[in-house]
C-alpha positions in Angstrom: 0.3 -0.1 0.2 3.1 2.3 0.7 4.3 1.5 -2.4 1.3 2.6 -4.1 1.1 6.0 -3.0 4.7 6.9 -3.4 4.2 6.1 -7.2 1.4 8.3 -7.3 2.7 11.1 -5.9 5.8 10.9 -8.1 3.4 10.9 -11.1 1.8 14.2 -10.1 5.3 16.0 -9.3 6.2 14.9 -12.9 3.2 16.2 -14.4 3.5 19.4 -12.8 7.0 19.6 -14.2 5.9 19.2 -17.4 3.3 21.7 -17.2 5.8 24.7 -16.1 8.1 23.2 -19.3 5.1 23.7 -21.8 4.1 27.0 -20.2 8.3 28.3 -19.9 8.5 27.5 -23.8 5.2 29.2 -24.5 5.8 32.2 -23.2 9.2 32.1 -24.8 7.6 31.9 -28.0 5.4 34.5 -27.7 7.9 36.7 -26.7 9.9 36.1 -29.6 7.0 36.7 -31.7 6.4 40.1 -30.2 10.3 41.2 -30.4 10.1 40.3 -34.2 7.0 42.2 -35.0 7.8 45.0 -33.1 11.0 45.5 -35.4 9.0 44.7 -38.7 6.5 47.2 -37.8 8.8 50.0 -36.3 11.4 49.6 -39.2 13.0 53.4 -39.5 12.2 54.5 -42.9 13.3 57.5 -45.0 13.0 61.1 -43.6 10.2 62.7 -45.2 11.0 66.6 -46.1 8.2 68.7 -46.5 8.0 71.3 -49.7 6.9 74.3 -49.1 4.8 75.6 -52.2 4.5 79.8 -52.5 2.1 81.1 -55.0 3.9 84.5 -56.5 2.2 86.9 -58.7 3.4 87.5 -62.6 5.1 90.7 -62.8 3.4 93.1 -64.2 4.3 93.7 -68.2 5.5 97.1 -68.4 3.2 99.3 -71.5 5.6 99.9 -74.2 4.2 102.7 -76.4 4.3 101.6 -80.1 3.8 105.2 -81.5 5.5 108.1 -80.1 3.2 110.5 -78.4 1.9 113.3 -80.7 3.4 116.8 -80.5 0.9 119.0 -81.3 -1.3 120.7 -79.2 -4.5 119.5 -78.0 -8.0 120.8 -79.0 -11.0 121.6 -77.7 -13.0 118.0 -77.1 -16.0 118.1 -80.1 -19.3 117.5 -78.8 -20.4 115.3 -81.4 -17.4 112.9 -82.1 -18.0 109.1 -82.4 -15.0 107.8 -81.2 -12.6 109.0 -78.3 -9.4 108.7 -77.4 -7.0 109.5 -74.5 -5.5 112.7 -75.8 -7.4 115.7 -78.1 -4.7 116.4 -81.1 -4.9 118.1 -84.0 -2.7 118.0 -87.4 -1.8 121.2 -88.3 0.7 120.2 -91.3 1.0 116.6 -93.1 4.5 116.1 -94.1 3.8 113.0 -95.7 1.3 113.0 -99.3 -1.4 110.4 -99.3 -1.0 107.4 -101.5 3.2 107.4 -100.9 4.4 104.6 -99.2 7.4 106.4 -97.4 8.0 110.4 -97.1 11.2 111.3 -98.6 11.6 112.3 -102.4 12.4 109.8 -105.1 15.6 109.0 -106.5 15.8 111.0 -109.7 15.9 108.4 -112.8 19.7 107.8 -114.6 20.5 110.0 -117.3 20.4 108.3 -120.5 23.3 108.8 -122.8 21.3 110.9 -125.7 22.2 109.3 -129.7 23.4 111.8 -131.7 20.9 111.8 -135.1 21.1 113.4 -138.0 19.6 116.4 -138.2 16.6 117.1 -140.8 16.8 120.1 -143.4 15.0 122.8 -142.3 12.5 123.4 -144.8 10.5 126.9 -145.0 6.9 126.6 -143.2 4.3 126.6 -145.6 2.0 129.6 -144.8 -1.3 128.6 -143.5 -4.6 130.2 -144.5 -6.1 132.2 -141.7 -9.3 130.7 -140.6 -12.3 133.0 -140.1 -14.2 132.6 -136.9 -17.2 131.0 -137.0 -20.0 131.9 -135.0 -20.6 129.3 -132.3 -24.0 127.8 -132.4 -26.2 128.0 -129.9 -27.3 125.4 -128.0 -30.3 123.9 -128.3 -33.3 122.5 -125.2 -36.2 120.7 -124.8 -38.0 124.2 -124.0 -36.7 126.0 -126.9 -39.4 126.6 -129.4 -36.5 126.2 -132.2 -36.2 122.2 -131.8 -39.1 121.7 -133.7 -37.4 123.9 -136.7 -34.1 121.7 -136.2 -35.1 118.3 -135.6 -37.6 118.9 -139.0 -35.0 118.8 -141.5 -33.5 115.4 -140.0 -33.9 112.7 -143.3 -37.3 110.6 -142.9 -36.2 106.6 -142.3 -36.0 104.3 -145.1 -38.4 101.8 -145.3 -35.9 98.8 -144.2 -36.2 101.0 -140.3 -39.8 100.5 -140.4 -41.3 97.9 -138.0 -42.2 94.8 -139.5 -45.7 93.9 -140.5 -47.7 90.8 -139.8 -47.2 89.2 -143.4 -43.6 90.1 -143.4 -43.1 88.4 -139.8 -45.0 85.3 -141.5 -42.4 84.8 -144.3 -39.7 85.2 -141.9 -41.1 82.4 -140.3 -42.3 80.0 -143.0 -38.9 80.5 -144.8 -37.1 79.8 -141.9 -34.4 77.0 -142.3 -34.4 76.4 -138.3 -36.5 73.1 -138.8 -35.2 72.1 -141.9 -31.6 71.7 -140.7 -32.8 70.1 -137.3 -31.2 66.6 -137.1 -33.8 63.8 -135.5 -33.4 61.6 -133.1 -31.6 61.4 -130.3 -30.0 59.0 -128.1 -31.8 56.4 -126.4 -32.6 57.0 -122.6 -32.4 60.6 -123.2 -35.7 63.1 -122.7 -37.2 65.7 -124.6 -35.8 69.4 -124.9 -37.7 72.7 -125.4 -35.0 74.7 -127.4 -34.4 78.8 -127.0 -32.1 81.5 -128.0 -29.9 80.9 -124.9 -28.7 77.9 -125.8 -29.7 75.8 -122.4 -32.5 73.8 -123.4 -35.4 72.7 -120.7 -35.8 69.0 -120.6 -39.2 67.7 -121.0 -39.4 64.1 -119.4 -43.3 63.5 -120.9 -41.9 63.9 -124.5 -39.8 60.4 -125.8 -40.1 61.1 -129.2 -39.4 65.0 -130.3 -38.5 68.2 -129.3 -39.7 71.8 -129.3 -37.9 75.2 -130.3 -38.7 78.5 -130.7 -38.3 80.4 -134.0 -37.9 84.0 -133.1 -37.1 86.5 -130.7 -40.9 87.5 -129.1 -41.1 83.8 -128.6 -38.1 83.4 -126.4 -39.5 86.9 -124.7 -42.4 85.0 -123.4 -40.7 81.8 -123.5 -43.0 80.4 -120.2 -46.1 81.5 -122.1 -45.0 79.9 -125.4 -43.8 76.9 -123.5 -47.2 76.1 -122.2 -49.0 76.5 -125.2 -46.1 74.3 -127.5 -46.3 71.9 -125.0 -50.1 71.3 -125.0 -50.0 71.5 -129.0 -47.2 68.8 -128.9 -49.2 66.3 -126.6 -52.2 66.7 -128.9 -50.1 65.9 -131.9 -49.3 62.8 -130.4 -52.5 62.2 -129.7 -54.2 62.3 -133.0 -53.5 59.3 -135.0 -49.5 60.3 -135.6 -47.9 57.4 -134.8 -50.8 55.3 -136.5 -49.7 57.0 -140.2 -47.9 54.8 -142.4 -44.1 55.3 -142.9 -45.1 56.2 -146.6 -47.1 59.0 -145.6 -44.5 60.5 -143.7 -41.7 59.9 -145.9 -43.9 61.7 -148.5 -43.7 65.1 -146.6 -41.3 67.3 -148.2 -40.4 70.2 -145.8 -42.5 71.2 -142.9 -46.1 72.2 -142.5 -47.2 75.5 -141.2 -50.0 76.3 -138.9 -51.4 80.0 -137.7 -53.3 79.6 -134.8 -55.2 83.1 -133.5 -56.0 83.8 -129.7 -58.2 86.7 -128.3 -56.7 88.7 -125.3 -58.1 86.4 -123.2 -56.4 83.4 -124.6 -59.7 81.6 -126.2 -58.6 80.5 -129.7 -60.3 82.2 -132.3 -59.1 79.9 -135.7 -56.6 78.1 -137.0 -55.3 78.0 -140.7 -52.7 76.4 -142.7 -50.2 78.9 -144.2 -47.6 76.1 -146.0 -48.1 72.5 -146.5 -45.7 69.5 -146.2 -47.4 67.9 -149.2 -48.7 65.1 -146.7 -52.5 65.9 -146.5 -52.7 63.5 -143.4 -49.8 64.8 -141.8 -51.1 68.4 -142.5 -54.7 67.4 -141.1 -52.9 66.1 -137.8 -51.4 69.7 -137.1 -54.2 71.7 -137.8 -56.5 69.6 -135.3 -53.2 69.3 -132.9 -53.4 73.5 -133.0 -57.5 73.7 -132.6 -57.3 71.8 -129.5 -54.2 72.7 -128.0 -53.5 76.3 -128.9 -55.2 78.2 -125.8 -54.2 79.8 -121.9 -56.0 81.0 -119.3 -53.2 83.4 -118.5 -51.8 85.0 -121.6 -49.3 88.1 -120.7 -50.1 91.4 -121.7 -47.3 92.0 -123.9 -47.8 89.0 -126.1 -50.7 90.7 -128.4 -49.5 91.9 -131.7 -50.6 95.3 -133.0 -54.5 94.1 -133.4 -54.8 93.3 -129.9 -54.5 89.3 -130.7 -52.1 86.7 -129.9 -51.1 85.1 -133.1 -49.3 81.7 -133.0 -47.1 79.7 -135.7 -46.7 76.5 -135.5 -43.9 74.7 -137.8 -43.7 70.9 -138.0 -41.5 68.4 -139.1 -41.6 64.7 -139.3 -39.2 61.8 -139.5 -39.4 57.9 -140.0 -36.9 55.3 -139.6 -35.8 51.7 -139.1 -34.4 50.9 -135.5 -31.3 50.0 -134.8 -32.6 46.1 -134.0 -34.4 46.4 -138.0 -37.6 45.1 -137.3 -39.2 48.1 -135.4 -39.6 51.9 -136.7 -38.8 55.0 -135.0 -40.7 58.2 -135.6 -39.6 61.8 -134.6 -41.5 65.4 -134.3 -40.2 68.7 -134.5 -42.5 71.5 -133.2 -41.0 75.0 -134.0 -43.1 77.9 -132.3 -43.2 81.2 -133.0 -45.1 84.1 -131.4 -45.8 87.2 -134.0 
């Protein structure tokens, strides 16, 4: 029994010694960790220097005077002035002429060496007859009564200077070769054109097989009005069985057919008559019918009327026919010349 108690006491002492050893080791380890961490965290670093920044104002620029001050004495301020200045000065004398780039006298031109020329022999001067002084003609004014007596002695203008009569205007258009020398047909895909004297045609997209042209200056003057009427007559021309005419009938035509359409001042058609035939009755009939149906306008300009107060149109038409490039179909062409008398 005594042996058992001694062994138990020895075991307890041994356990206490082991516990003390473990606690001491833990304390030493904890102390070492604390020392290492303290050195790591509190490592001496570089000294940080603070920079002091001060804002300095830029030095004020000295005012440079480009032009020297005027030496002229100051004058009184004008009450009705538009622009003000620091000083009121007056230029008493201008030393540089206007328009010259700089003052100073120009350099004298270099003297050229004179060439020795043979002197011609002196001829005796002819005695000129003394002209007698002619009395000055008094100037005439519109209010002077002598104007009529002076103007009345002027020659009467010849017949060529008189204005053209209606028949002369008609003959001039009928004899015109503008439609006879025209070239028919255009490239495929292009549009019709309304040709005037300005050389720039107005394109007409609704006319695939013809052109319209003006034949005199008055038609060009009222181009908008003439274009309306001519475009309408051209449309009637194409709708009146022109395409159904046989090719032999078109080839029978010789020249152009001319039709005169007379409108009253309101633009209503009075009559349409043929003046010149194309030697094809069928083609002439088509143009007469087109003029009867399309020669009118709701708003004619006042200046388009002739001396008799009516409006006179001349329509001069010419047609062509040919085989198409494929050799199967045929192509037709119309040229409608329009004149305003």
